[in-house]
C-alpha positions in Angstrom: 161.2 135.5 66.6 161.4 132.5 64.3 162.5 133.4 60.3 159.5 133.3 58.3 159.5 130.7 55.6 158.0 130.6 51.9 158.4 128.1 49.4 157.9 128.2 45.6 155.6 125.4 44.9 154.8 124.2 41.3 151.2 124.0 40.4 149.5 122.4 37.6 149.4 124.2 34.2 148.5 123.4 30.6 151.8 125.6 29.6 154.8 124.0 28.7 156.7 125.4 31.5 155.9 124.6 35.1 154.0 127.3 36.9 154.7 128.1 40.7 153.3 130.4 43.1 154.7 131.2 46.5 153.4 129.9 49.6 154.1 131.4 52.9 154.7 129.1 55.9 154.6 130.0 59.7 153.2 133.6 59.3 153.0 135.2 62.9 150.5 137.5 63.8 151.0 141.1 62.4 150.6 144.6 63.5 148.9 145.8 60.6 148.5 145.2 56.7 151.9 147.0 56.3 153.6 145.3 58.8 152.3 142.0 57.0 153.5 142.9 53.5 156.8 143.9 54.5 157.6 140.7 56.1 156.7 138.7 52.9 158.7 140.9 50.9 161.8 140.2 53.1 161.0 136.7 53.4 160.8 136.6 49.2 164.0 138.5 49.1 165.6 135.6 51.5 164.2 133.0 49.3 165.6 134.6 46.1 169.3 134.3 47.5 169.1 130.7 47.5 167.2 130.0 44.6 168.9 129.0 41.4 166.1 127.8 38.8 165.4 130.9 36.5 161.7 130.2 36.6 161.4 129.9 40.1 163.3 133.2 40.4 161.1 135.0 38.3 158.0 134.0 40.1 159.7 135.5 43.2 161.2 138.4 41.5 157.5 139.2 40.3 156.0 138.5 43.5 158.4 140.6 45.4 157.7 143.5 43.0 153.8 143.1 43.3 154.4 143.5 47.2 156.5 146.3 47.0 153.8 148.1 44.9 151.1 147.1 47.3 153.1 148.5 50.1 153.7 151.7 48.3 150.1 151.9 47.4 149.5 151.3 51.3 151.6 154.4 52.2 149.3 156.9 50.8 
């Protein structure tokens, strides 16, 4: 199985600082929604290891937190 890839991508924004979003690439088929969210969490965590830019790190950390909350809700 290949590693999942995700990249922070700069978006147009009227803010003074650049805006970023997480773009998930090469996503395989998933067993279920919990599996998909779990894979995206691990993808973000791997991306965070190599990211130095503070703005990009904040986006990745926020995305990871949101995904963990979604995963927690799915377990109910």
